[in-house]
N, C-alpha and C positions, 0 to 999 in steps of 0.2 A: 504494500500500500504506500503510495506516494505521501510524504509528509505534508505536501501542499496540495490540497484538493481545490479544484476550481469548479464553481457552480455558475450557471447562467440564469437569466431571469425566469426561465421555465422551471427551474429547480429551486426557486427561492424558498418555498415552503420547507423543503427538505433541509436547506442550509440553515434557515431560522431554527428549525426544530433541533438539528444537531448541535448548533451553537448553544441554544438554551440548555440542552442536556449537559453538554460539556461545562457550562458555567454554573451548574447546580452546586450549591454549597456542600462541602464534605464528600464530593464524588471521588477525590483523589485516593487512589488505591494502586498497589503494585500491579494488579491484574486488569486495570482499566487504562487504555491508551491515554497518555498524557497530552492534554490540550495546551497549546502555546498561545495562539491568537486567532482572531477572526477579523475580517475587514471587507469593505465594499469599495470598489472604485469603478469609475466610468471613463471611457475614452470615446469621444465622438458619440455615437448612439449605442455603443456596446457597454453594458454593465456586467461586471463580474463580481462574484462574492467568493472569498477564499476562507478556508480553514487551514490552520497550520497545527500539526501535531508532531510529537517526537518521531524521529526516523529510526527504524529498526531494519538493518540490511537483510535479515533472513526472510523478510516478507510475511505473507499470510501463511497460515497453517496449511492451506490448500497447496500453495507453491512449495512450501517446505517438505510436505509429504511426497510431492512429485519428484523432488531433487534427491531426497535421502534414499540410500539403498534399502535399508530396513531398520526400523527403530527397535531398540531393545525393549523388553517389557517394562523395564524401569523408566526409560525415557517416555514411552507412551503413557504410562501412569502419571508421570510428572506433568506432561503436557495437558492431560485430561484434568488433573487436580487443579492446576493453575487456572485453567479455563473455568472450571466450576467455582473456584474462589472469586473470580471476577463477576460471574453471573450472580453468585450469592450476594456479593456486595451491592450490585444493582438492585436486586430484589428486596434487600433489607431496608427498613426505615431506620435511620441513625439519628439519635438525639444528641445534640451538642450542648454547649453552655449557652445560657441566655435563650435567644429565639432561634439559634442555629439548628437546622435539622436537614437531613437528606431524605426526601420522600422515596418511596418504593418506585422503581423504574422497571418497566417491561421493555426489553430490547426489541422483540418482535421480528428479528431477522438474523438469528444466530445460525451461522454456517461457517465452514472452514475458511471461506474467503474474508470473513469479518472477524477473524481471530488472528492476531499478529504474534509471531514468534519473536520474543525479545532476545532470547538467547536459548541455547539447547536446554530443553526441559521447562522453559518458562514462557507462558503466553499472556496476552492481554486482549481484552475485548475492545473492538473498534466499530465504527460506522453506526451512529445513532440516528440516522435519518428517519427511521420508522418508530423509534422509541417513544414511549409515553410515560408520563408520571402518573402514578396511581393514587 
């Protein structure tokens, strides 16, 4: 997954939704792709919206599994566990101090192309274009 995603005006709803999910208080977690920035810019009559996230050169879980010869049982379990930890954090409601809280979030598009391999054995959840707060 490219760390700089470009959205066009036809994809504005997806961009807004993904940005709002990434900006959710207390979303930060080892197994959630780290959000860096979002912006909108226009040149002539073309408007583009961008999202910037951390870059992980191993790419999506889908790509990683295509490139790897065979995973050991240990690595497969580690990848599954770290993915589950990210999903669990999304699904959990987290209460912080004062009025800070993270609502439950349903991703609604979990698949190997939306899971990023940070390093061997560790994944993070990405692509919140269809996600909803519960």
